[in-house]
Structures are given as structure tokens and as C-alpha cells.
N, C-alpha and C positions, 0 to 999 in steps of 0.2 A: 229241271226243277224251277220253282219260282225264283225270279231275280230279286236282289235286294236293291233298295234305293240308296244310292251313295253319292248323289250329286247335291250341290249346294244351290238352293233356290236363289234367284236374283233378287235385288231389291224390288219391293212391290209385289212379291210372291211369297207364299208359305208353303212348306212341304209336309205332307201327311204320311210320309214313309213310302208312298207309291208314286206320287207325282207332285209337281209344283202347281199350286192353285193361285189364281190372281186375287189380290186383296179386294174387298168390296169397293163400291164406287167411292170415289174421292178419298181413298185411303191408300196408305203405303207402309212398308216396313222401314225402320230407321236404317237398317243395314241388310246385307245379304244373309242368308242362312237361317231365316225365321222357320220355326217348326210348328207354330200354333197360329190360327186365325186371329186370336186375340192379340197377336204381336203387330197386327195391322192397325196403325193409327191415323187419325184424320190429317189430311193434308193442310197446309196453311190456307186460311180462308174458308175453312170447313169446320164443323163441329159435330160431335157425337161420341158414342162410346167406342172403345177399341173392338175390332173384329166385326163391326157392322157398317153399312153404308152410311156416309157422312153427308151432312147437308151444308150447302153454301151458307155463309153468314148472312143474316137479314141486312137489308138496306139500313144504313146508319151505324153498322157495327163492322168489326174486322177482326181478324186472328192472324197475327204476324208469323207465327211459328207452327210447325207440324207438331202433332201429339194429342193426347187425350185432353179433353176439356169440358167443362160444364156448360160452356157457351162461348160466344164472341163478346168482345169488348165494345161498348159504345164509343163512337168517335167523340173526342173531347170538344168543348166549346170552341167555336171557331173553325172547325173541321167538319166534313161531311163525307158520305159515301153513298152515291146513288145506285140505281139497279145496274147500270152498265159500267161501273167502276171496279177496279181490282179489289177483291175482298181481303187482301192481305194488309191493306193500309188505307187510311182515310186521306182525303185531299184537303188542303188548307184553303179557306175562302179567298184569302189574299192573293193566291195564285191566279184567280179568275178576274181580279180587278180591284178597283178602290170602292170603298163604301159598302162592302159585302160583309155580312155577319151570319151567324146561325142563331137559331132561337133555342139554344141549349144543347146539351150533349145528346148524341145519337141522332143528329140531323142528317137527312137525306138530300138536302138542297141548301144553298145559301140564299139569304134574302138581303134586300137593301136595308141599310141601317136607317134609323130615324134621321129625318132632314134630307133624305135622298129617295128617289123612286126609279123603278124599273122592273123588268121581269126577273123571275127566279134564276139565280146563277148570273145575273147581271146581263149587260152592263147597267150600272146605276149612276144616275146623274144627280147632282145637288139640286134641291128646290131652289128656284130663283128668288131674288129679293122680292118681298111683298107676298111670299108664300111660306108655308111650313108643313111639316109632317112629324107628328109626335110619336108615331108607332113604326116598328120594324115591319117590313113586308113590301109588297108590290103596289099598294094603294097609291093613288095619285096624290101630289101635293095639293094643299088646300090654301086658297086665297085668305088673307087676313080679313077679318070681319071689320065692319064699320066700327070705328073708335080704336082701332089697332094698326100697327105698322110693323115692318120688318126690313131693315136696311141691308142685312146680310143674306148671302146664299147659304144654303145648307142648314137652315134653322129648324129647330124642333118646336118652336112656339113663336107667337107674335108678341109684340111689346104694347101695352096699354098707353093710350094718349093721356096727357095730364087731365086732372079733374075738369069737368064741364067742357071737355073738348072732344071732338070726333073727327073722322076722316070720311072721305066719300066711300061708298061701298067698294070693296074688292081691290086688293093688291096694293095697298099704300106701302111706300117703301121708306119714307123719311119722317122724322119727327115734325118737320116743317109742313107735312100734309095734314097735321093735326090743327083744326081751326076751332074757334069758340063756338059753342052751341048757341042757339037763338036765346037772346036775353043775357048773354055773357060777352065781355069784352076783353081784349088782349091781342098780343101779336101771334101769328101762327107759330106753333111749337112751344109757346110759353104758357104759363098759367093764365087761366081765365077768371 
């Protein structure tokens, strides 16, 4: 006669009374002995409904625990998860080096903070004296314009010369670089 199914299915399988069946892709059961496919839940790093194949979390998101979910959680500001990173957690930009930030939650890459330049995920280097960068990202540092100077490295802006004073074009680093414009008199770096 017909045999009865009396075995307990292992974790990751569910039994239909005849045999043990594997859970759908990227899903498992929380414990051995599942009897319904709907007891298969998404693995950590994956999302979807119980009993169906689960999808990996999108870049910039994660899911740290197994189980049903409506989706994955965006990485917090200052953290990121790229295509090749583990989908169960986000990485902190500071792990990659100095001067790295994200441009908000759900980031897939770190960028250089304002005042520094470099490629995505670093390394980032401070702008040198006489230069600045006001935005986050990989854009190059910009030389201070005529009539401005910047004595510090890592600056987000340049400093204006005193009234009626200017600097030679490009990369002035000191107040002393400010000299009186034609028709005005005074010491370099002072009021004209």
C-alpha cells in the first residue's frame, strides 16, 4: 500500500506530506519541520513575500535579519552599500578613509566632502591653500579668483580681499597677496 510521510524536513525545506521540497530562491524556513511553502521566509539581505522567490536588496539598502518584509532599509547617512557589498549591512564611509561622506540616506558610494577632492570611495585629499571646493563629490578643487585668497587647506570657500584691493589671478594664499587696485593706496593686506 501507499507509504506515509513521517520524516521531518530540514531547515530550508517544507514537506507536503509526500516529500520535502526546497524553499524558493533566497528563502529558508526558520526551523526544521515546515509543512507549508508559505513558511519559507526571505533570507537576510533579501526581500519578498513568504513562499515565493526573494530578491536581493537593492544597492544602497540592506536587511539584517531573515523573515518577511515589505522591503529593505536604506543605508543611513554616512553609510553605503554598493553592488558587490554584503546585502545584510551597510558600510561606514569612515572605514574607507578621511574626508568621505554620503549624499544622504540610501547611498551606493561615498564621495569626498566639500574642501577635498578625489574619486568615489576615496581616497580624498584636502584642497591646498589658495584653492577651495564648496560641494561634495569628485569635482576638482578650484583656484581662488582674483580679489580672493585662502590661507588654509581643506577650504570650502575663499576670503575676499579688503575693499579696493585685489590679488593676482589664481591661487592666492595670504591676505598679504591683496594689493591696492589702481588709483588706491595702502600697504599690502591693509585697507586701501
